[in-house]
N, C-alpha and C positions, 0 to 999 in steps of 0.2 A: 504493500500500499504506500502511496506517495503523498506528498504535501498537497498536491492539487486535488486529491480525493476527499480531503477533510477540511481544507482551509476556508476561512471566512473571506469572501471576496469583496463584500461591501464594508470596507475597512474605514473606520473613523480615524482620521489622521489630523495633524495640525501643522501649522507653519512655525518655524523657529522665531519669527518676529512677533508672534502673538503674545499678549500679556499672560503672565502665570495665572491670575485669577480667572481669566476667561478659559484657560486650558483646564483648570480644576472644575469649572462649571460644566464644561463639555464632558469630562469624565463622569461626573455625578449624574448628569442628565441621561447619559447613555449607559450608566451602570457598568462602567468598565474601570479597570484599575491601571491602565497604561495606554499610551498613545504613541504610535510611530510619528516621528517628526520628518516631514518631507519638504524639499525645496520647490521652487516653481515648476521644476521639470519632473516632479513626483519621484525624485531620488531620495532614498532614506539617508538622512544626515544625523539622526539621533533618535533617542527613545525617552520619553517622559513617563515615570511611574509614580505610584503613591509613595514609594520608598524615597524618591528624590525630594519629596516635599514635607517630610516629617520634621525637619529642623528649621522650617520657615520662621522668620521673625514674627509673623502674624500670630503664631501659636503661643509665643511667650507672653506672659502676663505682665512682666516687668523687664525693663532693659537690663542688659548685662552690666556688671560693674566695670568701671573704667579700668583699662589695662594699664599696667606699669610700662615704663618705656623700655620694653625688651624687644628684641628681634622677633618678628612674626614669621612663623614657618610657612612653607608652601601649602601644607595641609590646612592650616588656619585661614590662609587666604582663599583656598578653594571653598572651604566651608562658609566663609563670609559671602563669597559671590553667590553660592547656592541658596543661602538663607535670605539674601537681600536683593538679589537680581530681579528685575521687574519682567523680563521676557523669558520665554521658553528656552531660547539659546543659552541663557546663563545658567540654567538649572538642569537641562537634559543631559543624559549620558551620551557621549559621542561615540564611543567604541561599541558598535552595535553588531551583534551576531545575527547573520541572516542566513536564509536557505533559499533553495530554488524550488520551483513547482515540482520538479522530478526527484527531489530529495526524498529518501525513505523516511517514513514516519518514525521508525524505530531509532534512526540516527537523530532526528529532531528531538525525540523524547530524551535521549541520552544527553544532548546538548542542554536541554532545559534543566535536567537533574545536575549535571556537572557544574553549570554556571549559576545554579540557583536563581533562575529567572522564570517568568510565568508565561512568556509568549515569544514568538520568533516571527519577524517580518519575512514574507516570502517575496523575493524580487526576481524579475526577468528583464534582461537587457538593462539592469541597473535601476529599474523602476518598481515601485511597490505595486504588487498585484494581489496580495492576500496576507493573511496572518494566520498562524497556528498557535492556539493557546493550549494550556494544560487541559482545559475543559474539552476541547476538540479531541484531544487524545483519549481522554476518559470515555468519550462516546464510543470510541473503537472497542473498548472492553465490553460495553453493554451490548453493542451490536454484533460482536463476534459470534459466529456460529458455534453451537455446542459440539464437542467431540463425540462422535457416535462409533462405538465399538461393535464388532460382530458379536453375536449372541453365543456362539460356540465356545466352549471352554478352552479348547486348544488354540483357537484364533485369539482369544483374549490373552492367554499365556504368552503367545509369540509377540503380540503387540507390546505387552509390558516389558518383556525381555529386550525388545528393540529399543524401547524408550529409555530403559535403565542404562543401556550401553551408550546411546546417542547423547543423553542429557547428563548422566552422572558418571559415565566411564566404567560402569560396573558390568562385568562379564557374567555369564551363566555359571562359570566355575566358582565365582565368589558369592553370588546371590542366587538362590534357587527359588523359582516361582512355580506354584501349582494352582490349578483352578478346578473347583468342583461345584457344580450347580450355580456358577456365576460368582462364588465366593473365592477371593484370592488369598492365598497363604504365601507369605514371603519368609524364607528361612536363609540363614547364613550368618556371617560374622562381619561386623563393621567396627571402625576405629573410634567412633564418637556418637554421642546422642544426636548431634546435629546432622550427621549423615543418615542416621536412622530416621529422623524426622523428614529429611528430604526425600527419602524413598516412600515414606507414607504419603507425603504431599503429591508425589509423582503418580502414585497409584490412584489416589482419591480424585486427582484432577481429570482422570479419564472416565469418571462417572461410574466407578465400580460399585456394585450393590453392597458387597460385604468385603471386609479386609481384616485378615488375621496376621498379626505381627509376631513372628518367632525369631527375630533377629537377636543376636547376642552382641553386646558392646564389649569389645576388648581393646583398650587403648594400646596404641603401638608404643613400644619401648625402644629408646635409642641406646646403643651400646656405648 
């Protein structure tokens, strides 16, 4: 599945020259927590999010105390600009991670997780054409088709053995699987409770009617 399959194309964006208060009003009116910032040619030049606005001077009830005559760090200057700047260009994040319409949704999800961001602008030929948010990706989970296993015991056993090898690297010599009347029994030896739980999750994710865990946990010892 690619970004173009799930992205929102009717994107609410804003100009870097717009005032911060107007930008906040747009976010509230549209019930969104972030805005792509685009120039006159619809090229993404920044991103404005709720997090960028949490230190605004309007939020403080009282002015800060007068600073002593000490050197001001670059970080202090950046914070001052973000908290006092009147236009979006002063407050927005300029290093924006973007993706293409043909980018895989799984790659976008990893980028959102790794960079702790909530949305990714989708660009084509440098211009904004859509946006993918965490919520767009969550819909993929809801709409994903359920896994359907064959009803025959032997077919179920072979399907589980295949998944154990592919997903967890566990061979039939290490983990034995048997199926009787749709109930799965897993026997063998694992090194940790975490691996034992992973096997249980794998089997249950296939929609198995019954599961019997006969695994033995024997921590590996180093010489």
